[in-house]
Each structure stands twice: as structure tokens, then as C-alpha cells.
N, CA, C and O atoms as a GROMACS GRO file, in nm:
protein
  324
    1UNK      N    1   0.082  -0.120   0.000
    1UNK     CA    2   0.000   0.000   0.000
    1UNK      C    3   0.087   0.126   0.000
    1UNK      O    4   0.053   0.225  -0.066
    2UNK      N    5   0.198   0.125   0.073
    2UNK     CA    6   0.287   0.241   0.079
    2UNK      C    7   0.345   0.270  -0.059
    2UNK      O    8   0.351   0.386  -0.101
    3UNK      N    9   0.387   0.166  -0.130
    3UNK     CA   10   0.443   0.185  -0.264
    3UNK      C   11   0.338   0.243  -0.359
    3UNK      O   12   0.369   0.331  -0.440
    4UNK      N   13   0.216   0.196  -0.349
    4UNK     CA   14   0.108   0.247  -0.435
    4UNK      C   15   0.084   0.396  -0.408
    4UNK      O   16   0.073   0.475  -0.501
    5UNK      N   17   0.077   0.432  -0.281
    5UNK     CA   18   0.055   0.572  -0.245
    5UNK      C   19   0.172   0.660  -0.289
    5UNK      O   20   0.152   0.774  -0.330
    6UNK      N   21   0.292   0.606  -0.280
    6UNK     CA   22   0.410   0.681  -0.324
    6UNK      C   23   0.406   0.707  -0.474
    6UNK      O   24   0.430   0.819  -0.518
    7UNK      N   25   0.375   0.604  -0.552
    7UNK     CA   26   0.367   0.622  -0.698
    7UNK      C   27   0.259   0.722  -0.736
    7UNK      O   28   0.281   0.808  -0.822
    8UNK      N   29   0.143   0.711  -0.674
    8UNK     CA   30   0.034   0.804  -0.704
    8UNK      C   31   0.075   0.946  -0.666
    8UNK      O   32   0.048   1.040  -0.742
    9UNK      N   33   0.138   0.962  -0.552
    9UNK     CA   34   0.179   1.097  -0.511
    9UNK      C   35   0.283   1.154  -0.605
    9UNK      O   36   0.283   1.275  -0.632
   10UNK      N   37   0.374   1.071  -0.657
   10UNK     CA   38   0.472   1.119  -0.753
   10UNK      C   39   0.406   1.165  -0.883
   10UNK      O   40   0.450   1.261  -0.945
   11UNK      N   41   0.299   1.098  -0.923
   11UNK     CA   42   0.224   1.143  -1.040
   11UNK      C   43   0.156   1.277  -1.012
   11UNK      O   44   0.150   1.363  -1.099
   12UNK      N   45   0.106   1.294  -0.890
   12UNK     CA   46   0.030   1.415  -0.856
   12UNK      C   47   0.117   1.540  -0.841
   12UNK      O   48   0.064   1.652  -0.844
   13UNK      N   49   0.247   1.524  -0.825
   13UNK     CA   50   0.334   1.640  -0.809
   13UNK      C   51   0.421   1.667  -0.931
   13UNK      O   52   0.524   1.733  -0.921
   14UNK      N   53   0.380   1.618  -1.046
   14UNK     CA   54   0.455   1.644  -1.169
   14UNK      C   55   0.462   1.795  -1.193
   14UNK      O   56   0.362   1.865  -1.174
   15UNK      N   57   0.579   1.847  -1.235
   15UNK     CA   58   0.594   1.992  -1.256
   15UNK      C   59   0.497   2.048  -1.360
   15UNK      O   60   0.450   2.161  -1.346
   16UNK      N   61   0.468   1.971  -1.463
   16UNK     CA   62   0.375   2.016  -1.566
   16UNK      C   63   0.235   1.970  -1.529
   16UNK      O   64   0.210   1.849  -1.522
   17UNK      N   65   0.142   2.062  -1.504
   17UNK     CA   66   0.006   2.022  -1.464
   17UNK      C   67  -0.062   1.927  -1.562
   17UNK      O   68  -0.147   1.847  -1.522
   18UNK      N   69  -0.027   1.935  -1.689
   18UNK     CA   70  -0.089   1.846  -1.788
   18UNK      C   71  -0.048   1.701  -1.770
   18UNK      O   72  -0.116   1.610  -1.818
   19UNK      N   73   0.064   1.676  -1.700
   19UNK     CA   74   0.111   1.540  -1.674
   19UNK      C   75   0.048   1.479  -1.549
   19UNK      O   76   0.062   1.359  -1.526
   20UNK      N   77  -0.021   1.560  -1.470
   20UNK     CA   78  -0.083   1.511  -1.346
   20UNK      C   79  -0.214   1.440  -1.377
   20UNK      O   80  -0.287   1.480  -1.467
   21UNK      N   81  -0.244   1.334  -1.302
   21UNK     CA   82  -0.370   1.262  -1.326
   21UNK      C   83  -0.491   1.339  -1.273
   21UNK      O   84  -0.479   1.420  -1.181
   22UNK      N   85  -0.606   1.312  -1.333
   22UNK     CA   86  -0.730   1.370  -1.282
   22UNK      C   87  -0.764   1.301  -1.149
   22UNK      O   88  -0.706   1.197  -1.117
   23UNK      N   89  -0.856   1.357  -1.074
   23UNK     CA   90  -0.895   1.294  -0.947
   23UNK      C   91  -0.957   1.158  -0.972
   23UNK      O   92  -0.938   1.066  -0.892
   24UNK      N   93  -1.032   1.144  -1.081
   24UNK     CA   94  -1.089   1.014  -1.115
   24UNK      C   95  -0.981   0.910  -1.139
   24UNK      O   96  -0.992   0.796  -1.094
   25UNK      N   97  -0.875   0.950  -1.210
   25UNK     CA   98  -0.763   0.860  -1.238
   25UNK      C   99  -0.690   0.826  -1.108
   25UNK      O  100  -0.646   0.712  -1.090
   26UNK      N  101  -0.675   0.922  -1.018
   26UNK     CA  102  -0.610   0.897  -0.888
   26UNK      C  103  -0.688   0.790  -0.812
   26UNK      O  104  -0.628   0.698  -0.756
   27UNK      N  105  -0.819   0.802  -0.809
   27UNK     CA  106  -0.902   0.702  -0.740
   27UNK      C  107  -0.886   0.566  -0.804
   27UNK      O  108  -0.873   0.465  -0.735
   28UNK      N  109  -0.886   0.562  -0.939
   28UNK     CA  110  -0.865   0.434  -1.009
   28UNK      C  111  -0.731   0.372  -0.972
   28UNK      O  112  -0.722   0.252  -0.948
   29UNK      N  113  -0.626   0.455  -0.966
   29UNK     CA  114  -0.493   0.403  -0.932
   29UNK      C  115  -0.491   0.350  -0.788
   29UNK      O  116  -0.432   0.245  -0.762
   30UNK      N  117  -0.554   0.423  -0.696
   30UNK     CA  118  -0.554   0.379  -0.556
   30UNK      C  119  -0.637   0.253  -0.536
   30UNK      O  120  -0.603   0.170  -0.451
   31UNK      N  121  -0.744   0.237  -0.611
   31UNK     CA  122  -0.828   0.118  -0.597
   31UNK      C  123  -0.776  -0.001  -0.677
   31UNK      O  124  -0.810  -0.115  -0.646
   32UNK      N  125  -0.693   0.025  -0.779
   32UNK     CA  126  -0.641  -0.082  -0.864
   32UNK      C  127  -0.519  -0.150  -0.802
   32UNK      O  128  -0.483  -0.126  -0.687
   33UNK      N  129  -0.458  -0.235  -0.882
   33UNK     CA  130  -0.340  -0.308  -0.835
   33UNK      C  131  -0.215  -0.223  -0.852
   33UNK      O  132  -0.210  -0.132  -0.936
   34UNK      N  133  -0.114  -0.252  -0.773
   34UNK     CA  134   0.013  -0.182  -0.781
   34UNK      C  135   0.075  -0.197  -0.920
   34UNK      O  136   0.133  -0.103  -0.973
   35UNK      N  137   0.061  -0.315  -0.978
   35UNK     CA  138   0.120  -0.343  -1.109
   35UNK      C  139   0.058  -0.258  -1.220
   35UNK      O  140   0.122  -0.237  -1.324
   36UNK      N  141  -0.063  -0.209  -1.200
   36UNK     CA  142  -0.130  -0.129  -1.304
   36UNK      C  143  -0.085   0.018  -1.304
   36UNK      O  144  -0.121   0.093  -1.395
   37UNK      N  145  -0.009   0.058  -1.204
   37UNK     CA  146   0.035   0.198  -1.194
   37UNK      C  147   0.173   0.210  -1.259
   37UNK      O  148   0.270   0.152  -1.210
   38UNK      N  149   0.184   0.286  -1.368
   38UNK     CA  150   0.315   0.302  -1.431
   38UNK      C  151   0.403   0.395  -1.347
   38UNK      O  152   0.354   0.477  -1.270
   39UNK      N  153   0.533   0.380  -1.363
   39UNK     CA  154   0.625   0.471  -1.295
   39UNK      C  155   0.619   0.607  -1.364
   39UNK      O  156   0.614   0.615  -1.487
   40UNK      N  157   0.620   0.714  -1.285
   40UNK     CA  158   0.620   0.848  -1.346
   40UNK      C  159   0.756   0.876  -1.410
   40UNK      O  160   0.853   0.806  -1.382
   41UNK      N  161   0.764   0.978  -1.496
   41UNK     CA  162   0.892   1.012  -1.556
   41UNK      C  163   0.994   1.050  -1.449
   41UNK      O  164   0.957   1.092  -1.339
   42UNK      N  165   1.121   1.035  -1.482
   42UNK     CA  166   1.225   1.075  -1.387
   42UNK      C  167   1.213   1.224  -1.361
   42UNK      O  168   1.191   1.302  -1.454
   43UNK      N  169   1.228   1.265  -1.235
   43UNK     CA  170   1.214   1.408  -1.204
   43UNK      C  171   1.333   1.488  -1.254
   43UNK      O  172   1.444   1.437  -1.266
   44UNK      N  173   1.307   1.615  -1.281
   44UNK     CA  174   1.415   1.708  -1.312
   44UNK      C  175   1.448   1.783  -1.184
   44UNK      O  176   1.369   1.784  -1.091
   45UNK      N  177   1.565   1.844  -1.181
   45UNK     CA  178   1.605   1.914  -1.060
   45UNK      C  179   1.533   2.047  -1.042
   45UNK      O  180   1.531   2.104  -0.932
   46UNK      N  181   1.473   2.096  -1.148
   46UNK     CA  182   1.398   2.220  -1.142
   46UNK      C  183   1.296   2.219  -1.254
   46UNK      O  184   1.306   2.141  -1.348
   47UNK      N  185   1.200   2.306  -1.243
   47UNK     CA  186   1.096   2.316  -1.345
   47UNK      C  187   1.138   2.419  -1.450
   47UNK      O  188   1.154   2.536  -1.416
   48UNK      N  189   1.156   2.379  -1.577
   48UNK     CA  190   1.199   2.474  -1.679
   48UNK      C  191   1.107   2.596  -1.691
   48UNK      O  192   1.155   2.705  -1.722
   49UNK      N  193   0.978   2.580  -1.668
   49UNK     CA  194   0.886   2.692  -1.679
   49UNK      C  195   0.910   2.797  -1.571
   49UNK      O  196   0.868   2.912  -1.585
   50UNK      N  197   0.976   2.758  -1.464
   50UNK     CA  198   0.996   2.850  -1.354
   50UNK      C  199   1.132   2.919  -1.356
   50UNK      O  200   1.165   2.993  -1.264
   51UNK      N  201   1.210   2.896  -1.459
   51UNK     CA  202   1.339   2.962  -1.468
   51UNK      C  203   1.320   3.112  -1.487
   51UNK      O  204   1.220   3.158  -1.543
   52UNK      N  205   1.415   3.187  -1.439
   52UNK     CA  206   1.412   3.331  -1.456
   52UNK      C  207   1.433   3.361  -1.604
   52UNK      O  208   1.525   3.307  -1.665
   53UNK      N  209   1.349   3.444  -1.661
   53UNK     CA  210   1.355   3.468  -1.805
   53UNK      C  211   1.467   3.562  -1.846
   53UNK      O  212   1.504   3.565  -1.963
   54UNK      N  213   1.521   3.638  -1.754
   54UNK     CA  214   1.631   3.726  -1.788
   54UNK      C  215   1.712   3.756  -1.663
   54UNK      O  216   1.671   3.723  -1.552
   55UNK      N  217   1.827   3.817  -1.683
   55UNK     CA  218   1.915   3.852  -1.573
   55UNK      C  219   1.845   3.949  -1.480
   55UNK      O  220   1.782   4.044  -1.526
   56UNK      N  221   1.856   3.927  -1.350
   56UNK     CA  222   1.794   4.016  -1.253
   56UNK      C  223   1.892   4.046  -1.141
   56UNK      O  224   1.975   3.962  -1.107
   57UNK      N  225   1.882   4.162  -1.086
   57UNK     CA  226   1.961   4.200  -0.968
   57UNK      C  227   1.863   4.259  -0.868
   57UNK      O  228   1.801   4.362  -0.895
   58UNK      N  229   1.850   4.195  -0.755
   58UNK     CA  230   1.753   4.236  -0.654
   58UNK      C  231   1.830   4.287  -0.533
   58UNK      O  232   1.917   4.217  -0.482
   59UNK      N  233   1.799   4.406  -0.488
   59UNK     CA  234   1.867   4.463  -0.372
   59UNK      C  235   1.765   4.503  -0.267
   59UNK      O  236   1.652   4.540  -0.298
   60UNK      N  237   1.808   4.494  -0.142
   60UNK     CA  238   1.724   4.532  -0.030
   60UNK      C  239   1.814   4.608   0.067
   60UNK      O  240   1.928   4.568   0.090
   61UNK      N  241   1.765   4.715   0.122
   61UNK     CA  242   1.847   4.793   0.214
   61UNK      C  243   1.758   4.859   0.318
   61UNK      O  244   1.648   4.904   0.288
   62UNK      N  245   1.808   4.864   0.440
   62UNK     CA  246   1.745   4.944   0.544
   62UNK      C  247   1.858   5.003   0.629
   62UNK      O  248   1.975   4.984   0.595
   63UNK      N  249   1.828   5.072   0.735
   63UNK     CA  250   1.932   5.140   0.810
   63UNK      C  251   2.030   5.045   0.880
   63UNK      O  252   2.137   5.088   0.920
   64UNK      N  253   1.994   4.916   0.894
   64UNK     CA  254   2.079   4.822   0.966
   64UNK      C  255   2.152   4.722   0.877
   64UNK      O  256   2.254   4.667   0.918
   65UNK      N  257   2.101   4.696   0.758
   65UNK     CA  258   2.161   4.593   0.674
   65UNK      C  259   2.134   4.619   0.526
   65UNK      O  260   2.042   4.690   0.488
   66UNK      N  261   2.218   4.559   0.445
   66UNK     CA  262   2.200   4.564   0.300
   66UNK      C  263   2.214   4.423   0.247
   66UNK      O  264   2.302   4.348   0.289
   67UNK      N  265   2.128   4.386   0.155
   67UNK     CA  266   2.130   4.252   0.097
   67UNK      C  267   2.114   4.265  -0.054
   67UNK      O  268   2.036   4.348  -0.102
   68UNK      N  269   2.188   4.183  -0.129
   68UNK     CA  270   2.179   4.186  -0.274
   68UNK      C  271   2.178   4.043  -0.326
   68UNK      O  272   2.255   3.960  -0.278
   69UNK      N  273   2.093   4.015  -0.424
   69UNK     CA  274   2.084   3.883  -0.484
   69UNK      C  275   2.090   3.898  -0.636
   69UNK      O  276   2.023   3.984  -0.693
   70UNK      N  277   2.170   3.815  -0.700
   70UNK     CA  278   2.180   3.817  -0.845
   70UNK      C  279   2.125   3.686  -0.900
   70UNK      O  280   2.159   3.579  -0.850
   71UNK      N  281   2.042   3.696  -1.001
   71UNK     CA  282   1.983   3.578  -1.064
   71UNK      C  283   2.019   3.582  -1.212
   71UNK      O  284   1.999   3.684  -1.278
   72UNK      N  285   2.072   3.472  -1.264
   72UNK     CA  286   2.108   3.466  -1.404
   72UNK      C  287   2.018   3.367  -1.478
   72UNK      O  288   1.974   3.267  -1.421
   73UNK      N  289   1.991   3.398  -1.604
   73UNK     CA  290   1.911   3.309  -1.688
   73UNK      C  291   1.990   3.181  -1.714
   73UNK      O  292   2.112   3.184  -1.730
   74UNK      N  293   1.919   3.068  -1.717
   74UNK     CA  294   1.981   2.939  -1.745
   74UNK      C  295   1.921   2.884  -1.873
   74UNK      O  296   1.799   2.874  -1.886
   75UNK      N  297   2.006   2.848  -1.966
   75UNK     CA  298   1.963   2.781  -2.089
   75UNK      C  299   1.984   2.632  -2.066
   75UNK      O  300   2.097   2.590  -2.041
   76UNK      N  301   1.879   2.552  -2.075
   76UNK     CA  302   1.889   2.409  -2.045
   76UNK      C  303   1.988   2.338  -2.136
   76UNK      O  304   2.048   2.238  -2.095
   77UNK      N  305   2.006   2.386  -2.257
   77UNK     CA  306   2.096   2.320  -2.351
   77UNK      C  307   2.242   2.361  -2.328
   77UNK      O  308   2.332   2.280  -2.348
   78UNK      N  309   2.264   2.487  -2.287
   78UNK     CA  310   2.400   2.540  -2.281
   78UNK      C  311   2.451   2.566  -2.140
   78UNK      O  312   2.570   2.594  -2.123
   79UNK      N  313   2.368   2.557  -2.040
   79UNK     CA  314   2.409   2.589  -1.904
   79UNK      C  315   2.392   2.738  -1.878
   79UNK      O  316   2.304   2.801  -1.938
   80UNK      N  317   2.474   2.793  -1.791
   80UNK     CA  318   2.464   2.936  -1.760
   80UNK      C  319   2.496   3.018  -1.883
   80UNK      O  320   2.586   2.985  -1.959
   81UNK      N  321   2.422   3.126  -1.902
   81UNK     CA  322   2.445   3.213  -2.018
   81UNK      C  323   2.542   3.323  -1.981
   81UNK      O  324   2.575   3.407  -2.065
   0.00000   0.00000   0.00000
């Protein structure tokens, strides 16, 4: 039962919403046999849709501290740009 719930949960957290099962399919998977549940695709380390689209520099400052964060665009084919 634990393995079945794990597989179903991995399907439900797919980064692309179109890859996630409907609630009806989730119920079918939970009620069916473990063997009928396919393994989900291997996960990626990050969601390509959530990458920063361009270079950004974010700064924060107040009278006690200053903080700066730099974010660079990542091209999945070439690495850091």
C-alpha cells in the first residue's frame, strides 16, 4: 500500500500540470493493483517553466543591513548564459 501511495503521489506532483492525473484517475490508481500503476517520468532538478527569463539583480536595504541577490538566466541546452 505504501508503494502504491508513493507512486500516485509522484504522479500528482509532476511539474507540468498536464502530466498530473485527474482525481478520477487517482481514485482508479488507488483502488487498482500496484502493477497497473506506471512509474512516473524521472524528475528534473527544477521546473523549466519557472526559470528566470532574464538577468535580474535584486537589492534590499534598510538602516541596519544591505542585501543583494543576483539571478542569471539558465539555458537548459548550454548551461549558464
